[in-house]
C-alpha positions as CSV (number, residue, x, y, z in Angstrom):
1,M,5.8,-43.7,-110.5
2,N,2.6,-41.4,-110.6
3,Q,-0.3,-40.7,-108.4
4,D,-2.6,-42.9,-110.2
5,K,-0.3,-45.8,-110.1
6,V,0.4,-45.2,-105.9
7,K,-3.4,-45.4,-105.7
8,Q,-3.5,-48.8,-107.4
9,K,-0.8,-50.1,-105.1
10,L,-2.9,-49.2,-102.0
11,L,-6.0,-50.5,-103.0
12,A,-4.3,-53.7,-104.1
13,I,-3.0,-53.8,-100.6
14,E,-6.4,-53.7,-98.9
15,D,-9.7,-52.5,-100.4
16,A,-11.1,-48.7,-98.9
17,P,-14.6,-48.8,-97.7
18,L,-14.8,-45.2,-98.3
19,E,-13.7,-43.4,-101.6
20,F,-10.8,-41.3,-101.5
21,S,-8.5,-39.1,-103.5
22,L,-4.7,-39.2,-104.1
23,V,-2.7,-36.6,-106.0
24,F,1.2,-35.4,-105.9
25,S,1.5,-31.8,-105.0
26,G,4.5,-31.1,-107.1
27,K,5.8,-29.5,-104.2
28,K,8.8,-30.0,-101.8
29,S,7.9,-29.7,-98.2
30,K,10.6,-29.6,-95.4
31,K,7.3,-30.1,-92.7
32,V,6.0,-33.2,-93.9
33,N,6.3,-35.9,-96.8
34,G,2.5,-36.3,-97.2
35,L,-0.9,-35.5,-95.3
36,Y,-4.6,-36.4,-95.1
37,K,-7.6,-34.4,-95.1
38,P,-10.3,-36.4,-93.6
39,A,-13.3,-33.9,-94.7
40,S,-12.4,-34.2,-98.6
41,R,-10.9,-37.8,-97.9
42,E,-7.8,-36.7,-99.7
43,I,-4.3,-37.4,-99.4
44,I,-1.9,-35.3,-100.6
45,I,2.2,-36.6,-101.2
46,H,4.8,-34.2,-101.5
47,N,6.5,-36.1,-104.6
48,R,9.6,-33.8,-104.9
49,N,10.5,-34.7,-101.5
50,F,11.8,-38.0,-102.6
51,Q,14.4,-39.3,-105.2
52,E,13.3,-41.1,-108.5
53,D,15.4,-44.2,-107.7
54,D,13.9,-47.5,-105.9
55,A,15.0,-46.5,-102.4
56,G,13.2,-42.9,-103.0
57,Q,10.3,-44.4,-104.8
58,N,9.8,-47.0,-101.7
59,L,10.0,-44.3,-99.2
60,L,7.4,-42.6,-101.3
61,L,5.4,-45.7,-101.1
62,Y,5.7,-45.7,-97.4
63,T,4.5,-42.3,-97.1
64,A,1.5,-43.3,-99.2
65,I,0.8,-46.2,-97.0
66,H,1.0,-43.9,-93.8
67,E,-1.7,-41.6,-95.2
68,Y,-3.9,-44.3,-96.4
69,A,-3.8,-45.8,-92.6
70,H,-5.4,-42.7,-92.0
71,H,-7.9,-42.9,-94.3
72,L,-9.1,-46.4,-93.4
73,H,-8.9,-45.4,-89.7
74,A,-11.4,-42.7,-90.3
75,C,-13.2,-45.1,-92.4
76,S,-13.8,-47.3,-89.3
77,R,-15.0,-44.1,-87.4
78,G,-17.5,-43.1,-89.8
79,G,-15.4,-40.8,-91.9
80,T,-13.9,-39.0,-89.0
81,L,-10.8,-38.6,-86.9
82,S,-10.1,-37.8,-83.0
83,P,-7.4,-34.9,-82.2
84,R,-5.2,-37.5,-81.8
85,A,-4.8,-39.0,-85.0
86,H,-1.5,-41.5,-84.3
87,N,-3.1,-43.3,-81.4
88,P,-2.6,-47.3,-81.0
89,E,-5.4,-47.6,-83.4
90,F,-3.9,-45.8,-86.2
91,W,-0.3,-47.5,-85.6
92,A,-2.1,-51.3,-85.5
93,I,-3.6,-50.4,-89.3
94,F,-0.7,-48.8,-90.7
95,H,1.8,-51.6,-89.5
96,G,-0.8,-54.1,-90.5
97,L,-0.7,-52.4,-93.9
98,L,3.1,-52.7,-94.2
99,E,2.9,-56.3,-93.3
100,K,0.9,-57.0,-96.5
101,A,2.5,-54.8,-98.6
102,E,5.8,-56.8,-97.9
103,K,4.0,-60.2,-98.5
104,K,2.4,-59.1,-101.7
105,K,6.1,-57.5,-102.8
106,I,4.3,-54.1,-103.1
107,Y,6.4,-52.5,-100.5
108,S,10.1,-53.5,-99.7
109,D,11.1,-54.4,-96.3
110,V,13.4,-51.4,-95.6
111,F,15.1,-53.1,-92.4
112,A,16.2,-56.5,-94.6
113,V,18.8,-54.4,-97.1
114,S,21.3,-53.8,-94.2
115,P,22.9,-56.8,-92.7
116,E,24.7,-54.5,-90.1
117,L,21.4,-53.4,-88.7
118,L,20.0,-56.7,-88.8
119,K,22.9,-57.8,-86.9
120,L,22.9,-55.1,-84.3
121,T,19.1,-55.7,-83.6
122,E,19.7,-59.3,-82.6
123,V,22.2,-58.0,-80.2
124,I,19.8,-55.4,-79.0
125,R,17.0,-57.7,-78.6
126,N,19.1,-60.8,-76.9
127,K,21.7,-58.7,-74.8
128,Y,19.0,-55.8,-73.7
129,L,15.8,-56.8,-74.2
130,K,15.6,-60.2,-73.3
131,N,18.4,-59.9,-70.5
132,N,16.0,-56.9,-69.0
133,G,13.1,-58.5,-69.2
134,E,14.6,-61.6,-67.3
135,L,16.2,-59.2,-64.7
136,V,12.9,-57.8,-63.9
137,K,11.2,-61.3,-64.2
138,E,13.9,-62.7,-61.5
139,M,12.7,-59.3,-59.2
140,G,9.5,-60.5,-59.4
141,K,10.4,-64.0,-58.0
142,H,12.3,-62.4,-55.1
143,L,9.6,-59.6,-54.3
144,I,7.4,-62.6,-53.8
145,K,9.6,-64.6,-51.3
146,A,10.0,-61.0,-49.8
147,H,5.8,-61.0,-49.7
148,D,6.1,-64.3,-47.9
149,L,8.7,-62.8,-45.0
150,C,6.9,-59.7,-44.4
151,T,3.9,-62.4,-43.9
152,G,5.8,-64.0,-41.5
153,I,7.2,-61.5,-38.9
154,G,4.1,-59.7,-39.1
155,V,4.5,-56.4,-41.2
156,R,2.9,-55.0,-44.3
157,F,4.3,-55.7,-47.5
158,E,3.3,-52.7,-48.8
159,D,5.1,-50.6,-46.4
160,Y,8.4,-52.5,-47.0
161,V,8.2,-51.9,-50.9
162,D,7.4,-48.2,-49.8
163,R,10.2,-47.6,-47.1
164,M,12.5,-50.3,-47.8
165,L,13.0,-50.6,-51.7
166,R,11.4,-47.3,-52.4
167,I,10.0,-48.4,-55.6
168,P,6.1,-47.9,-57.0
169,R,4.0,-50.4,-55.9
170,A,2.5,-51.0,-59.0
171,A,6.0,-51.6,-60.4
172,A,6.6,-54.3,-57.7
173,N,3.0,-56.0,-58.2
174,T,3.9,-55.7,-62.0
175,A,7.3,-57.8,-61.5
176,M,5.6,-60.5,-59.3
177,K,3.0,-61.0,-62.0
178,M,5.7,-61.4,-64.8
179,F,7.3,-64.2,-62.3
180,E,3.5,-65.7,-61.7
181,Y,2.5,-65.7,-65.1
182,D,5.9,-66.8,-66.4
183,I,6.2,-64.4,-69.2
184,A,8.8,-64.5,-72.0
185,A,11.6,-62.6,-71.3
186,E,12.6,-62.2,-74.9
187,V,9.3,-59.7,-75.4
188,G,11.1,-57.4,-73.3
189,A,10.0,-55.5,-70.1
190,D,7.9,-52.9,-71.6
191,N,5.5,-55.7,-73.4
192,M,6.1,-57.7,-70.2
193,R,4.3,-55.3,-68.0
194,F,1.6,-54.9,-70.9
195,L,1.4,-58.8,-70.6
196,A,0.9,-58.7,-66.8
197,G,-2.0,-56.4,-67.1
198,I,-4.0,-59.3,-69.0
199,R,-6.2,-61.1,-66.8
200,D,-7.3,-63.9,-68.9
201,G,-4.7,-66.4,-69.2
202,G,-5.5,-67.5,-72.9
203,D,-5.5,-63.7,-73.6
204,R,-2.3,-63.3,-72.2
205,K,-0.8,-66.1,-74.0
206,A,-2.2,-65.2,-77.5
207,A,-0.9,-61.8,-77.0
208,E,2.5,-63.1,-76.1
209,T,2.8,-65.3,-79.3
210,A,1.6,-62.6,-81.3
211,L,4.6,-60.3,-80.1
212,I,6.9,-63.1,-80.1
213,K,6.2,-63.6,-83.7
214,G,6.8,-60.0,-85.1
215,K,3.4,-58.1,-84.1
216,S,3.9,-54.3,-82.9
217,P,2.7,-53.8,-79.6
218,D,0.1,-51.1,-80.6
219,S,-1.1,-54.2,-83.0
220,V,-1.2,-56.8,-80.0
221,K,-3.3,-53.9,-77.8
222,V,-5.7,-53.2,-80.0
223,Q,-6.4,-57.0,-80.9
224,V,-6.8,-57.2,-76.5
225,R,-8.8,-54.5,-76.8
226,N,-11.0,-55.4,-79.5
227,K,-11.5,-59.2,-77.6
228,D,-12.6,-57.6,-74.6
229,K,-15.2,-55.7,-76.2
230,E,-16.4,-58.9,-77.7
231,D,-16.5,-60.5,-74.5
232,I,-18.7,-57.7,-73.1
233,D,-22.3,-59.0,-72.9
234,P,-24.5,-56.1,-74.4
235,V,-27.4,-57.1,-72.5
236,A,-25.4,-56.9,-69.1
237,I,-24.4,-53.4,-70.1
238,L,-28.0,-51.9,-70.7
239,E,-29.0,-53.9,-67.2
240,K,-26.5,-52.0,-65.4
241,E,-27.5,-48.9,-67.0
242,K,-30.8,-49.1,-66.3
243,L,-29.9,-49.7,-62.6
244,R,-27.9,-46.3,-62.9
245,L,-30.8,-44.6,-64.6
246,E,-33.6,-45.6,-62.1
247,R,-31.0,-45.0,-59.2
248,T,-30.6,-41.2,-60.2
249,I,-34.4,-40.8,-61.2
250,A,-35.1,-41.9,-57.4
251,T,-32.5,-39.3,-56.3
252,L,-34.1,-36.7,-58.5
253,N,-37.8,-37.6,-57.5
254,K,-37.0,-37.6,-54.1
255,R,-35.3,-33.9,-54.0
256,L,-38.1,-32.8,-56.2
257,D,-40.6,-33.5,-53.5
258,E,-38.1,-31.8,-50.7
259,V,-38.4,-28.6,-53.2
260,K,-42.3,-29.0,-53.3
261,K,-42.6,-29.3,-49.7
262,E,-40.3,-26.4,-48.9
263,L,-42.0,-24.4,-51.6
264,R,-45.7,-24.7,-49.9
265,D,-44.0,-24.2,-46.6
266,K,-42.8,-21.0,-47.7
267,N,-46.1,-19.7,-49.2
268,N,-48.1,-20.8,-46.2
């Protein structure tokens, strides 16, 4: 598989808004398999890092998709990248590309080739992720009861959490929300914490469903973030900024009058 063929495969997965080049370095690198240069929009693959067999070529393609995700991320930002290139937006783009590549049979699902790994995955999901989620959710149920008991005897629940349970208040509140919102324990405690932070019930359910269906946490977080941006009224934002600017101008004008008065007094 040469560099032109790899670029064709990338474009077959998803077209790019901006042109890019892809080159094989012809070298072996101990540090990285590939890199992306946003200034020149160039993907460089250290092709001698990979074997010529199917597994090696699949790994080469994985690297190319990773670097291509950087290019698409840069395209979405007007051709530039932030210093923190591997942020949630990048991972959402990358994971999305892998899903498309697998569906189009361009890239092979590396996890499906090991029955032993698939079996172990089910153990981790069901015995640990789900059980851990259920435990935290159950704790939330008991914390709500403790809250009611504290209210009944006239003591602050926050003080009970601080001094009796000795756990962060945020952790206690999140566990209570997990129970109140009836968040699915199968997504795991960490994802349950994220879901508990989504106020809108419809958005929370949509995010939970996406996680259950196999979307990566970063992909779902970006999805929720973009939804929040869509819900923001641009007129309301401008009105808020206008009010802030008017207050700032009023404060500055007041200070200007004070300075002018002080100068007059000193000159007299």
